[in-house]
One Martini backbone bead per residue (centre of mass of N, CA, C, O) as a GRO file, in nm:
protein
   58
    1MET     BB    1 -10.513  14.563   5.555
    2ILE     BB    2 -10.175  14.477   5.573
    3PHE     BB    3  -9.909  14.607   5.739
    4LYS     BB    4  -9.579  14.638   5.649
    5LYS     BB    5  -9.265  14.635   5.653
    6PRO     BB    6  -9.057  14.753   5.423
    7GLN     BB    7  -8.843  14.520   5.423
    8GLU     BB    8  -9.037  14.287   5.387
    9PHE     BB    9  -9.164  14.378   5.123
   10HIS     BB   10  -8.901  14.397   4.965
   11SER     BB   11  -8.813  14.099   4.987
   12GLU     BB   12  -9.064  13.980   4.859
   13SER     BB   13  -9.044  14.123   4.583
   14LEU     BB   14  -8.765  14.016   4.514
   15SER     BB   15  -8.835  13.714   4.515
   16GLY     BB   16  -9.054  13.739   4.301
   17ILE     BB   17  -8.871  13.845   4.076
   18SER     BB   18  -8.671  13.608   4.072
   19GLN     BB   19  -8.878  13.392   4.011
   20PHE     BB   20  -8.979  13.513   3.746
   21SER     BB   21  -8.703  13.516   3.598
   22THR     BB   22  -8.658  13.215   3.617
   23ASN     BB   23  -8.907  13.129   3.460
   24MET     BB   24  -8.835  13.283   3.204
   25ALA     BB   25  -8.565  13.142   3.148
   26VAL     BB   26  -8.677  12.857   3.125
   27SER     BB   27  -8.881  12.911   2.895
   28MET     BB   28  -8.672  13.022   2.694
   29ALA     BB   29  -8.499  12.768   2.682
   30HIS     BB   30  -8.721  12.582   2.583
   31LEU     BB   31  -8.785  12.740   2.325
   32GLY     BB   32  -8.501  12.726   2.205
   33LYS     BB   33  -8.491  12.420   2.184
   34GLN     BB   34  -8.732  12.386   1.997
   35LEU     BB   35  -8.626  12.567   1.769
   36PHE     BB   36  -8.369  12.407   1.718
   37CYS     BB   37  -8.506  12.142   1.643
   38MET     BB   38  -8.670  12.251   1.406
   39HIS     BB   39  -8.429  12.359   1.244
   40SER     BB   40  -8.277  12.087   1.212
   41MET     BB   41  -8.510  11.940   1.075
   42LEU     BB   42  -8.530  12.126   0.831
   43LEU     BB   43  -8.241  12.088   0.731
   44LEU     BB   44  -8.259  11.786   0.695
   45GLY     BB   45  -8.493  11.786   0.492
   46CYS     BB   46  -8.360  11.963   0.276
   47ASN     BB   47  -8.110  11.786   0.230
   48SER     BB   48  -8.258  11.528   0.144
   49VAL     BB   49  -8.408  11.652  -0.094
   50ILE     BB   50  -8.161  11.752  -0.250
   51SER     BB   51  -8.019  11.476  -0.273
   52PHE     BB   52  -8.249  11.336  -0.419
   53PHE     BB   53  -8.247  11.525  -0.671
   54ARG     BB   54  -7.949  11.476  -0.740
   55ILE     BB   55  -7.965  11.168  -0.786
   56SER     BB   56  -8.187  11.204  -0.964
   57PRO     BB   57  -8.279  11.198  -1.276
   58ASN     BB   58  -8.398  11.436  -1.517
   0.00000   0.00000   0.00000
């Protein structure tokens, strides 16, 4: 076990935390983008189906 000075350890853990939060933010943004794309695709599909049924005679 290598003992480090408290300030060194503190700065290392801080940088690790910031790196982790950055990664989390990036992955959350990616997930949000994917969800938004899926949502708009679903809306588009529903709208086209509705308009198709509206156009076609009963």
